[in-house]
N, C-alpha and C positions, 0 to 999 in steps of 0.2 A: 304387442301393445301397439298401436297405430303410431307412427312417427309424430303425428300432430298432437297426441297425447302426451308423448315425451317432451315434446317442444313447451307445452303449458306446465307440466310437472316441473321441469329442469328450470324454466324460468322463475316459477314461483317459489321453487327452494333458495334461488338468489336472493328474492326479495325478502324471504323470510330471515334469512342472515343478514342482510342489510337492515332489517327491520329490529331484530334482535341488537345487532351492534348499536343502533341508534338508541333503544333503549337502556342498554348499559351504560352508553356513554351519558344519558341525562341523568341516571340512578348517581353515577360517579360523581357527575359535576352538582348534584342536585339543582339542576336547571331543568325544568320541564318546560319549556315555551313550546318546542317542537313535537308535544305529545300528540296532537292533533295530525301531523303528518307521519308520525311513527304510527298513530292508529291506523289511519289511511293507507298507508303502505302495506302493513300487515292484513288489512281485510281486503283491499282490492288487489295489490300484488300477490300475497300469500294466497288468502283464502278463496278469493274468486277465481283466481287463475289456475289454482289446484284442483277446485272443484270441476271446472270446465275440461281439465285433463282428464279427471276421473271421470266424467261422463261421455268424453270420446272414447275413452278405454270400454266402457260398459255396453256403449252403443257405435262400434266400429264403422257402421254403415255411414253415419252422420258425420265422421270425421272425413269420409271420403267427397264430401261436398265440395267443390273448390272454393265456394265464399268462405267455408269454416278457416281456411289458412289466412284469408284476409281479415277475419274476424280475430285472430291470432295476433296479428299485424297491428290492426287497429286498436286493440284492447293493451297491446304492450306500448304502443307509442303514447296512448292515452295515459297509463301511468307514469312514463318517461317525461311527458309534459304537466302532469298535475302535481306530483309528488316534489319537484323542485320549485314549483310555481308556489306552493302551499308552504314549504319552508322560506322561500323568499317574504310572500305574504306575512308569515308569523313573526319574521324578523323585521316588520315594516320596512320592507323595500316595496316601492310602489310598483315596479315592474312586474312584480309577482301575481297582481290579482289577476291580470288577464290571461296569464299561465293557466291558474286554477281554472279559469272560465272555459278558456279553451280546451284544456287537459280533461276537465269534467264531461265536457261535450262528447269529446272523442272517446272517452270512456265509455258512456251513455249508448253512444251510436255501436260501440262494440259489445255490448251487453245484448241490446236490441237485435243486433244480428244474431248472436248466440241463442235467443229466444226463439227468433224465426226459423232458427235451425232446428231447435228440440221441438217445436210445434209442427213443423212440416212434415210432410208424408213422407 
């Protein structure tokens, strides 16, 4: 398995554990204010990054593209910025909204870079 695939899958596993802990905590408290952040963490952090890792494992030649490593870090930073920003926004902390915007754009750049790699020859 390419090292890049391992990076994506290992980080995705961390995000799903965090997402599950977040969901369990919300359930225990019966406070679902942060449900959108929980969903985004699971869908972007777990599902998207894991699928990218599986793709790079299935097509190892694509994992050799140098920009694929940049794509990993861009996608990762996007999650790191967007999810805390979304949590702050849901808690009505004004500083959260700019983080959500910036984090979302970073995440989009990571996905576009992934798409470029998928479609390039």
